[in-house]
C-alpha positions in Angstrom: 0.0 0.0 0.0 1.2 3.5 -0.8 0.1 7.0 0.1 1.3 10.6 0.0 1.2 12.5 3.3 0.5 16.2 2.6 1.7 18.7 5.1 0.4 22.3 4.9 2.7 24.9 6.4 1.6 28.1 8.2 2.7 30.1 5.2 0.3 28.0 2.9 3.1 26.0 1.3 2.4 22.3 0.9 4.9 19.5 1.2 4.4 16.0 -0.1 5.9 12.9 1.6 5.7 9.5 -0.2 5.0 6.6 2.2 4.7 2.8 2.0 2.4 0.8 4.3 2.9 -2.7 5.6 0.1 -4.7 7.2 0.8 -5.5 10.9 -1.1 -7.8 13.2 -1.6 -6.2 16.6 -2.5 -8.2 19.7 -3.8 -7.3 23.1 -7.2 -8.1 24.5 -8.3 -8.2 20.9 -6.4 -9.0 17.7 -6.7 -6.6 14.8 -4.9 -5.7 11.6 -3.3 -2.3 11.2 -1.0 -0.6 8.8 2.6 0.6 9.7 3.3 3.6 7.5 7.0 4.5 6.7 8.5 7.3 4.7 10.2 6.5 1.4 13.6 8.3 1.1 15.9 8.5 -1.9 19.6 8.5 -1.1 22.4 7.8 -3.6 20.0 6.5 -6.2 18.6 3.9 -3.7 15.4 3.8 -1.7 15.3 3.7 2.1 12.2 3.4 4.3 12.2 5.1 7.6 10.0 6.2 10.5 12.5 8.8 11.8 13.7 10.5 8.6 11.5 12.5 6.2 12.0 13.6 2.6 9.4 15.9 1.3 8.7 17.2 -2.3 7.4 20.4 -3.6 4.8 18.7 -5.8 2.5 15.7 -5.6 4.0 14.5 -8.9 7.5 14.5 -7.4 6.2 12.3 -4.5 4.4 10.0 -7.0 7.7 9.6 -9.0 9.4 8.4 -5.8 6.7 5.9 -5.2 6.9 4.5 -8.8 10.6 4.3 -8.6 10.3 2.5 -5.2 7.9 0.0 -6.7 10.3 -0.7 -9.6 13.2 -1.3 -7.3 11.1 -3.8 -5.3 10.3 -5.7 -8.5 14.0 -5.6 -9.5 15.0 -7.0 -6.1 12.5 -9.8 -6.4 14.2 -10.8 -9.6 17.5 -11.4 -7.7 16.0 -13.5 -5.0 16.6 -17.3 -5.1 13.6 -19.1 -6.5 14.8 -22.6 -5.9 18.0 -24.6 -5.2 18.9 -27.9 -6.7 22.1 -30.0 -6.4 23.8 -32.1 -9.0 25.9 -35.0 -7.8 29.2 -35.4 -9.5 30.8 -38.9 -9.6 
């Protein structure tokens, strides 16, 4: 899940923060599903997710571009993961 957090400053300026959400199971007296939202940050042409750091953009389009780039990087990383492992015995 993705969203853009929009902060409006006292001077009327708006800042757009791209975020990614991951489902999280919470327990207590009751069990419920919630979403943990983290900011997407670009650094050295890589994407980082963080709760503590924020990177904002002047336009909504800029934030959308970060989200799209983040999605592409996730797909690329999936391609490098090991799908299966087999062994060939050598006599």
